[in-house]
N, C-alpha and C positions, 0 to 999 in steps of 0.2 A: 504493500501499500503507499500511498506517496501523499503528502502535506503541503501545501504552499504557506509559507509564515516569513514574517519579517524576517530580514538577514540580520547577524550578531556577529560581533568580533570575533567570535572565535572560529567564524569561517571563511577565515582568511587564505587559509590557506588550499581549501577547494575551490574558493572562487579563483586563485590562483592558475591552479592544475586546470580550469575550464579555460582561462583567460590563453591558456595556451593550444587550445584547440580551435582558437575564433581565427575568420578570414581577416582579411582588410576591411577596415570600415564599421565596424565596431566599436566606438569610442566609450562607450559605456561600461566596456567591461578592461580595460587597459593592460597590458604584461608591464605592469609596474604595482611592487608588492608596496612601496610610500603612498602612490597615489588613490590604489586600492583601499588599503587601510582607512585613510580619508574618507573613500567615500561611503564606505563602509559603517564609518562612524558618525557623517551628516545622517545619514537612513537611522540609524538607532537613535540620536534626538530627535530628529523626525516626529518617528515615531514614538518616543516619550509625552507627545506634546499633541496628540492626535486631538483629546477633548477639548483643548481652546484654541488650535494653530486658528490662521487666515490663511491663503495662497500666495504667497512669496516667496516661491520657490524651491521650495523645502525637496529635496529628493524620496522617494519612498520605494527601495529598494525588495524586494520578496525571490527569495530561494525556494527550489524541489527540492525538498530531501525525501529519500527514503527511508521509511520510517524503521524498518527491519537494520538494516543499518547505520542508519544517522549521517548515510553520504549525500552531499549536497549536489546533485545532477542538473540545477540547469537555476539560469534566472530571468527576472522580468520584473520592470520598475516603472513609476511615474513621476514626474516632475509638478510640481503642484503649477507652477506659472514657471514663463520661459520671458527672458528679457532683463529689466530691471537694467544692476549695476555694471551686465555686460549684454549689450543689444543680439538679440536672436535674427543671425543673417540668413536671407532665404534671397531667389531669381522669382521672381513674377514673370510668366509668361504675358504679354502683351502682344495687339496688332497694333503694328502702325500700318497708318492710311496714307498710300504716294498715288498723287493722280495729275495727270497732265490733260487738261482740258484740248490743247491742240492735239497731242498722237492720240486722244480717246484712251488714253490709258489708265487703268484704275487697279493697281496692287495693294493688298494688303500682306505686309514682311511681319511675320512673326521676329518680335528681339524678347530679351531678358533684362528686367527691370531692378537692381539692388532695393531689398527690401532690409530694413531695420528695424526690429521690433522691439519698443522698450516697454511694451505692457502685453504680452502675449499671452495664448491660450494655455492649458496646461499641455504636457509633452509627454506619450505614453515612448517605451523603449527599453533598452537593455537585454531585450528577448532572445534568448538564448538553450539551447538543449544539449547537454551532451550525446552525440553519435549514435552511442550504444539504446540510447530513452526514446528515439524518434520512431515514427509510423506506430507508435503506442497509444497515441491521445495525452500524452504528457504535454504536447506543446498547447494544444487546445485549451487545457487546463492553467498553464501558465498564462496565456494570453488573458485570459478570461477571467481570470482572478484580479486582476488590475480595476475591472469594471465592478466586481464584487465590492471592490472597497471603495470607489468611488458611490457607488448605491446606497454603500452605509454610512459612508461618511462626504457628502457632497460639499458641504462647506468648506471641505481643504483641498477643494479643485475648481479650476476656472468653470464657466459654462462652455466654454469653445475645448475640444479636445484636439490635439495634433501628433501624426503617427510619420514620422520622418524616416521614411525606407530607404534599407542599401541600394545604393545603383550600382551600374556596371561596373565592375573592378576586376582583373583575373587572378590568378593566383599568386602573382609576381608585386601585386600590389600596382599594378597601372591602371591610371583611370583615363580613359579617352576623351572626355569633357575635360577632367584637369590637364592633362596634354595640352588641349587646345586653348584653355582658358587660362586660369588658372598659377601654370607653371610660368606663365610668363611676368606675371608682376612678383611671384614669390620666389623664384629661383631655386623651389625643394620639390624633389619628389614627392608624391603623393601620401606614402606612409608617414614620413615624418612631419607636411604639414596638417596631418590627420590627427599627430599624436599632439601636436603643438595648440593645436584647435580645443582638446580637452583642459589644460595648463591654464591657459591664456589667451583670449579670442581678440585682446585688445592689435596683435599684428593683422587681422583682418580688416579692422578700417584703417587702418594707416596706408594699406598698398591695394585693397581689392580697387577694380576700376568703378568709379561712381555712375559713368556714361552708359548707357543703353546699349546692348549688346547685339548686333542682328544677327541672327541666329541662321542665316544662310549661306554668310560669309564662313563659317566655322567649317572644316573638315566634314564631308559624311560621316565621317565614324563617330566625331562629336554629336553630331544632329543625331543620330540613330541611336543615341541612348537617352537623349534627355526625357523624362519622363520615366525612363523604365528600370525595372529592379533587377536585381541579381539573380539568375535563376534558382539560387537558394532560396531565396526571400519569397518570392511567386505564394506557396499555400501561406503563407501569413498576412500577403495584402490579399487572398482570397477570401481568409478570414474576419478581415478586418472589414473588407467590404460586404461581408454579409450581415457585421454588426452596424452598418450605415454607415460607413465611412467612404468620402469620396476626392477624388482625386479633383481640386480647385486652382490647379495652376500655378503651384509654386514647386519649385524641386531645389534641391540642396546644392550651395555653391561651388563645392566640391566637385562633386562625381555626379551632381544632376537627377539623384536619386527621386521618387516622387513624393510629398507631402500630403497626407490625407487627412482631411477634418469630418469631425461629425459634433452638432453640439452634445454637451455631457447629457443630458436627461433624454438626446433622441437616440444613444448605443443600447440595441438591443436588450444585453444582459442587463445595463442600467432598469430601462425602462418596464422589462418582465421580471425582474426579480422581485420576490415575495419576501415577507416576514411573519414568521408563526412560532408559536411555541414550543419546544419541547416535551411532549409528553411521555410514551413509553421508549425505554431502552430496552432493546431485545438481542436474544443472541443473533437472530437470522430475519428479514424480514421477508415478506412474499413478494412482493415486485422486485422486477429483475431488471426495470428501467433505470437509468443513468442520470445522475443530478450533478450541478454543479453547488455544492454546499457550504456555505461559509458560519463563522462565529460572526456576533457582531460588537466586539470588546475591540478595546486600543491593541490589546495582544491578538494581532487578526491573523485568522487562520483559512486555509480552505483546500476543500477538495472534492473528486468527482467519487460518486456512492452512489448505492440504493436506498429511497428513503420511504416509506408507507406516513399514511394519513388517515387520522383516526378524530373526528369530532371539533376537524381545525384544526388538530393539531402535528405535529408532526414525530414520525415514527421512526428512530436512529438503531444500528445496531452498537452494541457495544465499542466494537473496534470504531468505526467511525464518531462515536462520542467522546472518546479516548483521545485519538488523535486531532480531532476540535474544540478538547479540553470544553467539553459541554457537562452538566446535568441537568437533569429536569426539569423543567419550568423556566430552562434559559431560551431566549431568542436565536431564532435559526434564519439564517439568510439562505434562498434557494432559488435556482431558477436552471431550466432545461441549458444543458450543454450547444443544442445548434438551434438555427432560428427553423422555424417550421416550415417544409416546402412551400 
């Protein structure tokens, strides 16, 4: 059995091991012990203030734990708000109209316009699952657990939610879009620039071109990857789209990966999740249907398991109740893990 829970400082070695398995472009799981330890501490502090916090950029990092071994095999997270002290940068795809009455020519030319967001939405990210545990439904659990957290503590998050998806990067860390645009201004290869963006984004504002970039002037290889995701990110994109996220013509400034948006309360998991009291705890439940189930405490936990209902109360197995740290009479939040067809 597996449970999603807030990260702990004792998880550092597990997360460092996971970071060694990541590809380029996953900046939220850096291969840097000191930086990763700092990320963990920030998340621990954020969860400690769940009952009183307002969205000011706090990170909430979750991990997937294999209950039998205590091994951490995945991560996911959400930042309560982007922007603020460090702007959040993106390119917006816009259309520039060029017209000549004399030649009777009217052209719509796509351009990239740099945007610096100082008061932005919440951002989900940090999604990574150990390769040995893929194709098991655990990736869905990791992803949707963030939305169960939002449903239970909506005031911690902005009304708009952003998902920045990894763009097209090869196994050597090369990005066609970066080579065509960013490399000319930063004189850095993509992995180095990507890493520096974790530490301090100030260099972006100093060197990034502020004038519009005409997409047709870029090499075809760069044009082809604008708004596209890495092949291993396709399942994550499809899952988010099934939850209500949409591409709204915003892309990452480094590798041109798409940014998807959805209103927090319109996310399917948030919208359809329900609260109920935990009634009976039993050895086994009759239903075989799988649900995404979470507790409602600051010590947030979530898992995928079966449950039953009786007179408006939820019935859980002892194993499920134990992993969620729930007793009779406690509040439970639950939702189906997949949208209705």
